[in-house]
C-alpha positions in Angstrom: 4.5 -9.3 3.9 6.5 -11.0 6.7 5.1 -14.5 7.3 3.3 -14.9 10.6 5.3 -16.9 13.0 3.8 -19.5 15.3 5.7 -20.9 18.2 3.5 -23.9 18.4 4.0 -24.7 14.7 7.8 -24.2 14.7 9.4 -26.0 17.7 12.8 -25.8 16.0 12.5 -22.1 15.8 11.8 -21.9 19.5 14.7 -24.1 20.3 17.0 -21.9 18.2 15.6 -18.8 19.9 16.1 -20.2 23.3 19.8 -21.1 22.5 20.5 -17.3 22.1 19.7 -16.8 25.8 21.1 -18.7 28.7 18.9 -20.1 31.5 20.3 -17.3 33.6 18.3 -14.9 31.5 21.2 -13.4 29.7 21.9 -13.3 26.0 24.7 -15.5 24.7 25.3 -13.3 21.7 25.6 -9.6 21.1 22.3 -7.7 20.9 21.5 -4.9 18.5 18.8 -2.2 19.0 17.6 -0.8 15.6 16.4 2.8 15.7 14.4 3.5 12.5 15.3 7.2 12.6 18.4 9.3 12.3 20.7 9.8 15.4 19.9 12.5 17.9 16.1 12.1 18.5 14.5 10.9 21.7 14.2 7.3 20.4 17.9 7.3 19.6 18.9 8.7 22.9 16.8 6.2 24.8 18.2 3.3 22.8 21.7 4.4 23.5 21.1 4.7 27.2 19.6 1.2 27.2 22.5 -0.2 25.2 25.1 1.4 27.5 23.6 0.1 30.7 22.3 -3.3 29.4 25.8 -4.3 28.2 27.3 -4.9 31.7 24.0 -6.4 33.0 23.8 -8.9 30.1 27.5 -9.5 29.7 27.2 -9.0 25.9 27.7 -6.0 23.7 24.4 -4.1 23.1 24.7 -1.8 20.2 22.5 0.7 18.4 22.0 0.6 14.7 20.3 3.6 13.0 18.2 2.5 10.0 16.2 5.6 9.0 13.9 6.0 6.0 10.4 5.4 4.8 8.8 6.8 7.9 10.6 4.3 10.1 9.5 1.3 8.0 13.0 0.3 6.8 14.3 -0.2 10.4 11.1 -1.8 11.5 11.1 -4.3 8.6 14.7 -5.2 9.3 13.8 -6.1 12.9 10.6 -7.9 11.9 12.5 -10.1 9.5 15.3 -11.0 12.0 15.5 -14.3 13.8 13.1 -14.1 16.8 15.7 -14.9 19.5 15.9 -11.7 21.4 19.1 -10.4 19.9 17.5 -8.0 17.5 15.2 -5.3 19.0 13.8 -2.0 17.7 13.0 1.2 19.5 10.4 3.0 17.4 8.1 6.0 17.9 4.7 7.3 17.1 5.3 7.1 13.3 5.3 3.3 13.7 1.6 3.3 14.5 0.8 5.9 11.9 2.5 4.2 8.9 -0.2 1.5 8.5 -2.8 4.2 8.1 -0.8 6.0 5.3 1.3 3.4 3.6 1.3 -0.3 2.5 3.7 -1.5 5.1 6.0 -4.4 4.2 5.0 -6.1 7.5 1.9 -6.5 9.6 2.2 -4.1 12.5 0.3 -6.4 14.9 1.0 -9.9 13.7 4.7 -9.7 12.8 6.0 -7.7 15.9 6.1 -8.5 19.6 5.8 -5.4 21.8 7.9 -5.3 24.9 7.3 -2.0 26.7 6.6 1.6 26.0 9.6 3.8 27.0 8.6 7.5 27.1 6.0 10.0 26.0 6.2 13.7 25.1 3.2 15.9 24.9 2.5 18.0 21.8 1.1 21.5 21.8 -1.1 23.6 19.6 1.1 26.3 18.2 0.0 29.2 16.1 1.6 32.1 14.2 2.3 35.2 16.3 -0.1 37.4 14.4 -2.9 34.7 14.2 -5.8 36.3 16.1 -6.8 33.5 18.5 -5.2 33.5 21.9 -6.7 30.4 23.4 -7.9 27.0 22.2 -11.5 27.9 22.4 -10.9 31.1 20.4 -9.0 29.0 17.9 -11.9 26.7 17.3 -14.4 29.6 17.0 -12.1 31.4 14.6 -11.4 28.4 12.3 -15.1 27.3 12.3 -16.1 30.8 11.1 -13.7 30.5 8.2 -14.0 26.9 6.8 -11.1 26.1 4.5 -9.5 29.6 4.9 -6.9 28.7 7.5 -4.0 26.3 7.3 -1.8 24.1 9.3 1.7 22.5 8.9 1.8 18.7 8.9 4.8 16.4 8.7 3.8 12.8 8.6 2.1 12.7 12.0 -1.6 13.0 12.1 -2.1 14.8 15.4 -3.4 18.0 13.8 -5.7 15.9 11.6 -7.1 14.2 14.7 -7.7 17.5 16.4 -9.5 18.9 13.3 -11.5 15.8 12.9 -12.7 15.7 16.5 -13.3 19.5 16.7 -15.1 19.6 13.4 -12.6 22.0 11.8 -11.9 22.5 8.1 -8.3 23.6 7.5 -5.9 23.4 4.6 -3.1 20.9 5.1 0.4 22.1 4.2 2.9 19.2 4.2 6.5 19.5 5.4 9.3 16.9 5.8 9.6 17.7 9.5 8.5 20.2 12.2 11.7 22.2 11.9 11.0 22.8 8.3 7.6 24.1 9.2 8.7 26.5 11.9 10.0 29.3 9.6 6.7 29.4 7.7 4.7 29.4 10.9 6.8 32.3 12.4 6.3 34.2 9.1 2.5 33.5 9.1 2.6 31.6 5.8 0.8 28.8 7.8 -1.4 29.5 10.7 -1.0 26.5 13.1 0.7 23.2 13.8 1.1 20.6 16.5 4.7 20.1 17.7 6.3 18.8 20.9 6.6 21.3 23.7 10.3 21.5 24.3 11.6 22.7 20.8 8.8 25.3 20.5 9.2 26.9 23.9 12.1 29.2 23.0 10.1 30.5 20.0 7.0 31.0 22.3 9.0 32.8 25.0 10.6 35.0 22.3 7.2 36.0 20.9 7.8 34.2 17.6 4.9 31.7 18.2 1.9 31.4 20.5 1.2 28.2 22.4 -2.6 27.9 22.9 -2.8 24.5 24.6 -0.8 21.3 25.3 -2.0 17.9 24.3 -1.1 15.6 27.1 -3.4 14.0 29.7 -2.1 16.7 32.1 -0.3 20.0 31.8 3.2 19.9 30.5 5.8 20.3 33.3 7.8 22.8 31.2 4.7 25.0 30.6 2.3 24.5 33.6 0.6 27.8 32.8 -0.7 26.5 29.5 -4.0 24.5 29.7 -4.5 21.3 27.9 -6.8 20.7 24.9 -8.7 18.3 27.1 -9.4 21.0 29.7 -10.6 23.6 27.2 -12.2 22.2 24.0 -12.1 18.4 23.7 -12.3 16.4 26.9 -10.1 13.3 26.8 -8.1 14.5 23.7 -4.4 13.6 23.8 -1.7 13.8 21.2 1.7 12.6 22.3 5.0 11.4 20.8 6.1 8.2 22.4 8.6 5.4 22.2 8.1 1.6 22.2 10.6 -1.3 22.4 9.8 -4.3 20.2 11.1 -7.6 18.9 10.2 -10.0 16.1 7.0 -12.0 16.6 7.8 -15.4 17.8 10.4 -14.3 20.3 9.9 -16.6 23.4 7.7 -15.0 26.1 10.4 -15.6 28.8 12.9 -13.7 26.7 10.4 -10.8 26.2 9.8 -10.8 29.9 13.5 -10.6 30.8 14.1 -7.8 28.3 11.1 -5.9 29.6 12.1 -6.3 33.3 15.7 -5.1 32.7 14.7 -2.2 30.4 12.0 -1.0 32.8 14.4 -1.1 35.8 17.0 0.9 33.9 14.5 3.5 32.5 13.3 4.3 36.0 16.9 5.0 37.3 17.1 8.6 38.6 19.9 9.6 36.2 18.0 8.2 33.1 14.7 9.9 34.3 16.6 13.2 34.7 18.1 12.8 31.2 14.7 12.4 29.7 13.3 15.2 31.8 15.9 17.5 30.2 14.4 16.6 26.9 10.9 17.4 28.0 10.1 13.7 27.9 8.5 11.5 30.7 9.6 7.9 31.2 6.6 5.6 30.7 6.8 1.8 30.9 4.3 -1.0 30.9 3.9 -4.8 30.5 4.2 -6.5 27.1 0.4 -7.1 27.2 -0.3 -3.4 27.9 2.2 -2.4 25.2 0.4 -4.6 22.7 -3.0 -3.2 23.6 -1.7 0.3 23.4 -0.3 -0.3 19.9 -3.5 -1.8 18.7 -5.5 1.2 19.9 -3.0 3.6 18.3 -3.1 1.8 15.0 -6.9 1.9 15.0 -7.0 5.6 16.0 -4.8 6.7 13.2 -6.5 4.5 10.6 -9.8 6.1 11.6 -8.3 9.6 11.3 -6.7 8.9 8.0 -9.9 7.6 6.5 -11.8 10.6 7.9 -9.5 13.0 6.0 -9.7 10.9 2.9 -6.1 9.7 2.9 -5.4 6.6 0.8 -2.6 4.1 1.6 0.4 4.7 -0.7 3.6 2.8 -1.4 6.2 3.5 1.3 8.2 6.7 0.7 11.8 6.3 -0.3 
Protein backbone atom coordinates (compact mmCIF):
# COMPACT_ATOMS: atom_id res chain seq x y z
CA UNK A 1 0.00 0.00 0.00
CA UNK A 2 1.36 3.41 -0.89
CA UNK A 3 1.97 5.43 2.26
CA UNK A 4 -0.48 8.27 2.76
CA UNK A 5 1.26 11.58 2.19
CA UNK A 6 0.56 14.66 4.29
CA UNK A 7 1.74 18.08 3.17
CA UNK A 8 1.59 19.40 6.71
CA UNK A 9 3.74 16.55 7.99
CA UNK A 10 6.36 16.79 5.25
CA UNK A 11 7.38 20.39 4.55
CA UNK A 12 10.54 19.20 2.80
CA UNK A 13 8.41 17.28 0.34
CA UNK A 14 6.34 20.37 -0.40
CA UNK A 15 9.49 22.39 -0.96
CA UNK A 16 10.79 19.76 -3.35
CA UNK A 17 7.48 19.62 -5.18
CA UNK A 18 7.34 23.38 -5.50
CA UNK A 19 10.81 23.48 -7.02
CA UNK A 20 9.55 21.44 -9.99
CA UNK A 21 7.22 24.31 -10.96
CA UNK A 22 8.26 27.92 -11.36
CA UNK A 23 6.31 30.79 -9.82
CA UNK A 24 5.07 31.52 -13.35
CA UNK A 25 3.03 28.32 -13.11
CA UNK A 26 5.13 26.34 -15.55
CA UNK A 27 7.01 23.10 -14.85
CA UNK A 28 10.79 23.34 -14.72
CA UNK A 29 11.25 19.72 -15.79
CA UNK A 30 9.67 17.46 -18.44
CA UNK A 31 6.24 16.06 -17.61
CA UNK A 32 4.99 12.56 -18.36
CA UNK A 33 1.38 11.44 -18.60
CA UNK A 34 1.01 7.74 -17.86
CA UNK A 35 -1.82 5.98 -19.68
CA UNK A 36 -2.50 2.65 -17.95
CA UNK A 37 -3.86 1.06 -21.14
CA UNK A 38 -2.51 0.13 -24.59
CA UNK A 39 -2.22 2.82 -27.28
CA UNK A 40 -5.22 3.72 -29.40
CA UNK A 41 -8.05 4.05 -26.88
CA UNK A 42 -9.83 7.25 -25.93
CA UNK A 43 -7.66 7.78 -22.82
CA UNK A 44 -4.54 7.44 -24.95
CA UNK A 45 -5.84 9.81 -27.63
CA UNK A 46 -6.85 12.42 -25.04
CA UNK A 47 -3.48 12.15 -23.29
CA UNK A 48 -1.58 12.60 -26.56
CA UNK A 49 -3.63 15.65 -27.50
CA UNK A 50 -2.92 17.16 -24.08
CA UNK A 51 0.78 16.35 -24.35
CA UNK A 52 1.03 17.87 -27.82
CA UNK A 53 -0.61 21.15 -26.84
CA UNK A 54 0.72 21.50 -23.28
CA UNK A 55 4.34 21.23 -24.45
CA UNK A 56 4.45 24.74 -26.01
CA UNK A 57 2.34 26.24 -23.22
CA UNK A 58 4.57 24.90 -20.46
CA UNK A 59 7.85 25.18 -22.34
CA UNK A 60 8.76 21.62 -21.34
CA UNK A 61 8.38 18.31 -23.11
CA UNK A 62 5.16 16.55 -22.13
CA UNK A 63 5.23 12.90 -23.14
CA UNK A 64 2.83 9.96 -22.94
CA UNK A 65 3.94 6.66 -21.45
CA UNK A 66 1.68 3.64 -21.93
CA UNK A 67 1.86 1.28 -18.93
CA UNK A 68 -0.94 -1.25 -19.54
CA UNK A 69 -1.76 -4.27 -17.45
CA UNK A 70 -3.65 -5.47 -14.37
CA UNK A 71 -6.85 -3.62 -15.29
CA UNK A 72 -4.96 -0.32 -15.30
CA UNK A 73 -3.36 -0.83 -11.88
CA UNK A 74 0.25 -1.05 -13.13
CA UNK A 75 0.17 2.45 -14.58
CA UNK A 76 -1.87 3.90 -11.72
CA UNK A 77 0.55 2.49 -9.15
CA UNK A 78 3.55 3.91 -11.02
CA UNK A 79 1.92 7.34 -10.89
CA UNK A 80 0.85 7.02 -7.24
CA UNK A 81 4.42 6.13 -6.21
CA UNK A 82 6.00 9.02 -8.13
CA UNK A 83 7.25 12.20 -6.47
CA UNK A 84 4.21 14.47 -5.95
CA UNK A 85 5.60 17.44 -7.83
CA UNK A 86 3.26 17.70 -10.82
CA UNK A 87 5.67 16.12 -13.31
CA UNK A 88 4.04 12.67 -13.27
CA UNK A 89 0.36 12.50 -14.16
CA UNK A 90 -1.98 9.69 -15.19
CA UNK A 91 -5.02 9.68 -17.45
CA UNK A 92 -7.16 6.70 -16.49
CA UNK A 93 -10.66 5.51 -17.30
CA UNK A 94 -13.66 3.79 -15.75
CA UNK A 95 -11.65 0.67 -14.88
CA UNK A 96 -9.77 2.77 -12.32
CA UNK A 97 -12.92 3.07 -10.18
CA UNK A 98 -13.92 -0.57 -10.70
CA UNK A 99 -10.58 -2.12 -9.71
CA UNK A 100 -11.03 -1.53 -5.94
CA UNK A 101 -14.29 -3.49 -6.08
CA UNK A 102 -12.72 -6.51 -7.77
CA UNK A 103 -9.05 -6.53 -6.77
CA UNK A 104 -6.73 -5.85 -3.85
CA UNK A 105 -5.22 -2.72 -5.34
CA UNK A 106 -1.58 -1.87 -4.47
CA UNK A 107 -2.64 1.69 -3.60
CA UNK A 108 -5.61 3.38 -1.95
CA UNK A 109 -7.75 4.84 -4.71
CA UNK A 110 -8.88 7.83 -2.65
CA UNK A 111 -5.98 8.49 -0.24
CA UNK A 112 -2.98 7.97 -2.52
CA UNK A 113 -4.20 9.89 -5.57
CA UNK A 114 -5.17 13.52 -6.24
CA UNK A 115 -7.87 13.97 -8.87
CA UNK A 116 -7.47 16.94 -11.20
CA UNK A 117 -10.37 16.88 -13.66
CA UNK A 118 -12.52 14.52 -15.64
CA UNK A 119 -11.78 14.66 -19.37
CA UNK A 120 -14.54 12.96 -21.33
CA UNK A 121 -17.43 10.54 -21.15
CA UNK A 122 -18.92 8.06 -23.60
CA UNK A 123 -22.34 6.44 -23.15
CA UNK A 124 -22.73 2.70 -23.24
CA UNK A 125 -25.66 0.93 -24.86
CA UNK A 126 -27.67 -2.21 -24.22
CA UNK A 127 -26.92 -4.46 -27.19
CA UNK A 128 -28.52 -7.83 -27.91
CA UNK A 129 -28.07 -10.62 -30.44
CA UNK A 130 -29.99 -10.16 -33.71
CA UNK A 131 -32.27 -13.14 -33.08
CA UNK A 132 -32.90 -12.36 -29.40
CA UNK A 133 -36.69 -11.74 -29.19
CA UNK A 134 -36.85 -8.42 -27.24
CA UNK A 135 -36.89 -5.27 -29.36
CA UNK A 136 -36.97 -2.69 -26.55
CA UNK A 137 -35.54 -2.28 -23.07
CA UNK A 138 -38.92 -2.93 -21.45
CA UNK A 139 -39.36 -6.11 -23.51
CA UNK A 140 -35.83 -7.12 -22.50
CA UNK A 141 -36.64 -6.83 -18.79
CA UNK A 142 -39.91 -8.75 -19.16
CA UNK A 143 -38.28 -11.51 -21.23
CA UNK A 144 -35.33 -12.00 -18.89
CA UNK A 145 -37.48 -11.90 -15.74
CA UNK A 146 -39.67 -14.65 -17.17
CA UNK A 147 -36.57 -16.83 -17.66
CA UNK A 148 -34.38 -16.40 -14.56
CA UNK A 149 -30.87 -17.72 -15.15
CA UNK A 150 -31.65 -18.84 -18.71
CA UNK A 151 -30.22 -15.83 -20.55
CA UNK A 152 -26.62 -14.63 -20.67
CA UNK A 153 -24.53 -11.52 -21.12
CA UNK A 154 -20.93 -10.84 -22.07
CA UNK A 155 -18.82 -9.05 -19.48
CA UNK A 156 -15.25 -7.84 -19.77
CA UNK A 157 -14.03 -6.27 -16.54
CA UNK A 158 -16.52 -3.42 -16.38
CA UNK A 159 -19.58 -3.86 -14.20
CA UNK A 160 -22.16 -1.90 -16.18
CA UNK A 161 -24.25 -4.93 -17.10
CA UNK A 162 -24.01 -6.19 -13.53
CA UNK A 163 -25.31 -2.83 -12.33
CA UNK A 164 -28.20 -2.96 -14.79
CA UNK A 165 -29.16 -6.49 -13.73
CA UNK A 166 -28.88 -5.57 -10.05
CA UNK A 167 -31.10 -2.51 -10.35
CA UNK A 168 -33.65 -4.16 -12.65
CA UNK A 169 -33.82 -7.37 -10.60
CA UNK A 170 -32.60 -9.62 -13.43
CA UNK A 171 -30.93 -13.02 -13.11
CA UNK A 172 -28.61 -13.64 -16.06
CA UNK A 173 -25.53 -15.79 -16.56
CA UNK A 174 -22.23 -13.89 -16.78
CA UNK A 175 -19.87 -14.92 -19.60
CA UNK A 176 -16.45 -13.24 -19.15
CA UNK A 177 -14.34 -11.97 -22.05
CA UNK A 178 -11.02 -10.13 -22.14
CA UNK A 179 -12.60 -7.21 -23.99
CA UNK A 180 -15.73 -6.12 -25.80
CA UNK A 181 -14.33 -6.93 -29.24
CA UNK A 182 -13.79 -10.52 -28.12
CA UNK A 183 -17.44 -10.71 -27.11
CA UNK A 184 -18.84 -9.30 -30.36
CA UNK A 185 -18.55 -12.51 -32.46
CA UNK A 186 -20.38 -14.56 -29.84
CA UNK A 187 -23.10 -11.93 -29.52
CA UNK A 188 -23.56 -11.79 -33.28
CA UNK A 189 -23.74 -15.60 -33.40
CA UNK A 190 -26.22 -15.68 -30.51
CA UNK A 191 -23.94 -17.64 -28.18
CA UNK A 192 -24.52 -14.86 -25.63
CA UNK A 193 -27.70 -12.81 -25.57
CA UNK A 194 -26.67 -9.32 -24.48
CA UNK A 195 -23.90 -6.94 -23.45
CA UNK A 196 -23.21 -3.31 -22.63
CA UNK A 197 -20.70 -1.62 -24.92
CA UNK A 198 -19.97 1.91 -26.03
CA UNK A 199 -22.17 3.24 -28.80
CA UNK A 200 -19.66 4.07 -31.54
CA UNK A 201 -18.01 0.66 -32.14
CA UNK A 202 -21.34 -1.15 -32.10
CA UNK A 203 -23.26 1.12 -34.48
CA UNK A 204 -21.85 -0.44 -37.70
CA UNK A 205 -23.00 -3.86 -36.47
CA UNK A 206 -26.41 -2.48 -35.49
CA UNK A 207 -26.94 -0.76 -38.84
CA UNK A 208 -25.88 -3.93 -40.68
CA UNK A 209 -28.42 -5.98 -38.72
CA UNK A 210 -25.81 -8.01 -36.87
CA UNK A 211 -26.86 -6.64 -33.46
CA UNK A 212 -29.82 -4.78 -31.98
CA UNK A 213 -29.41 -1.67 -29.82
CA UNK A 214 -32.29 -1.51 -27.35
CA UNK A 215 -31.28 1.54 -25.30
CA UNK A 216 -28.36 3.81 -24.54
CA UNK A 217 -27.10 4.44 -21.01
CA UNK A 218 -26.21 8.12 -20.86
CA UNK A 219 -28.09 10.85 -19.02
CA UNK A 220 -29.46 11.90 -22.42
CA UNK A 221 -29.73 10.29 -25.83
CA UNK A 222 -26.50 9.57 -27.68
CA UNK A 223 -25.79 12.08 -30.44
CA UNK A 224 -24.89 9.27 -32.86
CA UNK A 225 -28.17 7.41 -32.23
CA UNK A 226 -30.82 9.95 -31.27
CA UNK A 227 -33.58 7.56 -32.27
CA UNK A 228 -32.60 5.13 -29.50
CA UNK A 229 -34.14 5.90 -26.07
CA UNK A 230 -32.14 5.73 -22.87
CA UNK A 231 -32.43 3.12 -20.14
CA UNK A 232 -33.44 5.98 -17.84
CA UNK A 233 -36.35 6.92 -20.12
CA UNK A 234 -37.69 3.41 -20.41
CA UNK A 235 -37.00 1.12 -17.46
CA UNK A 236 -34.74 2.61 -14.76
CA UNK A 237 -35.08 6.36 -14.11
CA UNK A 238 -31.69 7.89 -13.35
CA UNK A 239 -29.68 4.89 -14.56
CA UNK A 240 -26.43 5.71 -16.35
CA UNK A 241 -23.44 3.67 -17.41
CA UNK A 242 -20.70 5.60 -19.16
CA UNK A 243 -17.04 5.18 -19.97
CA UNK A 244 -15.09 8.23 -18.83
CA UNK A 245 -11.57 9.61 -18.45
CA UNK A 246 -9.96 11.31 -15.48
CA UNK A 247 -6.63 13.12 -15.04
CA UNK A 248 -4.82 12.52 -11.76
CA UNK A 249 -1.56 13.02 -9.87
CA UNK A 250 0.10 11.57 -6.76
CA UNK A 251 -1.46 12.62 -3.46
CA UNK A 252 0.51 15.43 -1.92
CA UNK A 253 0.95 17.37 -5.16
CA UNK A 254 0.65 21.05 -4.13
CA UNK A 255 -2.86 22.46 -4.63
CA UNK A 256 -1.55 25.38 -6.68
CA UNK A 257 0.12 22.94 -9.09
CA UNK A 258 -3.06 20.85 -9.31
CA UNK A 259 -5.00 24.05 -10.03
CA UNK A 260 -2.67 25.14 -12.84
CA UNK A 261 -2.75 21.71 -14.49
CA UNK A 262 -6.54 21.64 -14.25
CA UNK A 263 -6.91 25.13 -15.69
CA UNK A 264 -4.59 24.49 -18.64
CA UNK A 265 -6.01 21.04 -19.38
CA UNK A 266 -9.61 22.28 -19.24
CA UNK A 267 -8.89 25.17 -21.60
CA UNK A 268 -7.27 22.82 -24.11
CA UNK A 269 -9.96 20.16 -23.94
CA UNK A 270 -12.63 22.72 -24.83
CA UNK A 271 -10.80 23.94 -27.94
CA UNK A 272 -13.05 23.38 -30.98
CA UNK A 273 -10.55 21.13 -32.76
CA UNK A 274 -10.11 18.89 -29.71
CA UNK A 275 -13.87 18.79 -29.11
CA UNK A 276 -14.34 17.79 -32.77
CA UNK A 277 -11.72 15.03 -32.47
CA UNK A 278 -13.56 13.55 -29.50
CA UNK A 279 -16.92 13.95 -31.23
CA UNK A 280 -15.56 11.78 -34.05
CA UNK A 281 -14.92 9.07 -31.45
CA UNK A 282 -18.44 9.34 -30.04
CA UNK A 283 -17.05 10.92 -26.90
CA UNK A 284 -18.12 14.15 -25.18
CA UNK A 285 -15.61 16.46 -23.49
CA UNK A 286 -16.44 16.68 -19.80
CA UNK A 287 -14.34 18.68 -17.34
CA UNK A 288 -14.72 19.75 -13.74
CA UNK A 289 -12.86 21.13 -10.72
CA UNK A 290 -10.48 19.00 -8.62
CA UNK A 291 -13.06 18.97 -5.83
CA UNK A 292 -15.79 17.76 -8.19
CA UNK A 293 -13.45 15.15 -9.68
CA UNK A 294 -12.69 13.82 -6.20
CA UNK A 295 -16.37 13.60 -5.26
CA UNK A 296 -17.15 11.91 -8.56
CA UNK A 297 -14.43 9.30 -8.05
CA UNK A 298 -15.59 8.60 -4.50
CA UNK A 299 -19.17 8.05 -5.68
CA UNK A 300 -18.02 5.79 -8.53
CA UNK A 301 -15.87 3.65 -6.23
CA UNK A 302 -18.80 3.26 -3.83
CA UNK A 303 -21.21 2.41 -6.65
CA UNK A 304 -19.02 -0.35 -8.08
CA UNK A 305 -18.19 -1.77 -4.66
CA UNK A 306 -21.92 -2.05 -3.91
CA UNK A 307 -22.51 -3.69 -7.30
CA UNK A 308 -19.66 -6.17 -6.82
CA UNK A 309 -20.92 -7.21 -3.40
CA UNK A 310 -24.46 -7.57 -4.75
CA UNK A 311 -23.30 -10.13 -7.33
CA UNK A 312 -21.10 -11.93 -4.81
CA UNK A 313 -17.76 -10.91 -6.32
CA UNK A 314 -14.79 -11.25 -3.96
CA UNK A 315 -11.67 -9.13 -4.16
CA UNK A 316 -8.84 -11.03 -5.81
CA UNK A 317 -5.14 -10.49 -6.37
CA UNK A 318 -4.51 -8.12 -9.31
CA UNK A 319 -4.51 -9.89 -12.70
CA UNK A 320 -1.15 -10.22 -14.41
